[in-house]
C-alpha positions as CSV (number, residue, x, y, z in Angstrom):
1,M,13.5,50.8,-87.5
2,L,16.1,52.5,-89.4
3,G,18.1,50.1,-92.1
4,R,15.6,47.4,-92.1
5,T,13.7,46.3,-95.2
6,S,10.6,44.5,-95.6
7,A,12.4,41.6,-96.9
8,R,13.6,39.8,-93.9
9,Y,15.8,37.4,-95.5
10,G,16.6,38.9,-98.8
11,R,15.0,38.0,-102.0
12,P,12.2,35.8,-101.9
13,T,14.0,33.2,-104.2
14,E,16.8,32.9,-101.4
15,R,14.4,31.9,-98.8
16,Y,12.8,29.4,-101.0
17,A,16.1,27.9,-102.0
18,R,17.0,27.6,-98.4
19,G,13.6,25.9,-97.4
20,L,14.1,23.6,-100.5
21,T,17.7,22.8,-99.3
22,A,16.2,21.9,-95.9
23,A,13.8,19.6,-97.3
24,V,16.0,18.0,-99.6
25,V,18.5,17.4,-96.5
26,T,15.7,16.1,-94.4
27,V,14.4,13.5,-96.9
28,V,18.1,12.2,-97.6
29,A,18.4,11.9,-94.0
30,L,15.2,9.8,-93.5
31,I,16.1,7.6,-96.3
32,T,19.6,7.0,-95.0
33,A,18.1,6.1,-91.6
34,A,15.3,4.0,-93.0
35,N,18.0,1.9,-95.0
36,A,20.2,1.4,-92.2
37,G,18.4,-1.6,-90.8
38,P,18.5,-2.9,-87.2
39,A,21.6,-3.6,-85.7
40,R,23.0,-7.2,-85.7
41,A,22.9,-9.4,-82.9
42,A,25.9,-10.2,-80.9
43,Q,25.6,-14.1,-80.9
44,E,25.4,-16.0,-84.2
45,E,23.2,-18.9,-83.1
46,P,19.3,-18.2,-83.2
47,A,17.5,-18.5,-79.9
48,P,15.5,-21.5,-79.2
49,Q,11.9,-21.1,-80.4
50,V,9.4,-21.8,-77.6
51,T,6.0,-23.5,-78.8
52,R,3.1,-23.2,-76.9
53,H,0.3,-25.8,-77.5
54,A,-3.6,-24.9,-77.3
55,Q,-5.4,-26.8,-74.9
56,H,-7.4,-29.3,-76.6
57,H,-11.1,-29.7,-75.5
58,P,-12.8,-32.7,-76.7
59,Q,-15.8,-32.1,-78.5
60,P,-19.1,-34.3,-78.2
61,P,-20.3,-36.4,-80.6
62,S,-22.0,-34.4,-83.6
63,G,-25.5,-36.1,-82.5
64,H,-25.5,-35.0,-78.8
65,L,-27.3,-32.0,-77.8
66,R,-26.5,-30.1,-74.6
């Protein structure tokens, strides 16, 4: 292996600088994506809300034993 040195990427500070730069770019991309928010709906009117009522079961009088 002629011509190769033990330092694969040059000085260690260069390698750390590349890693730090990649980390900063990743964090900026994640923050930007988080702040983008959901897309807006095509229609302006809200959809009608469907209300479901719970079934009412009459309870026996309080003094009644089953």
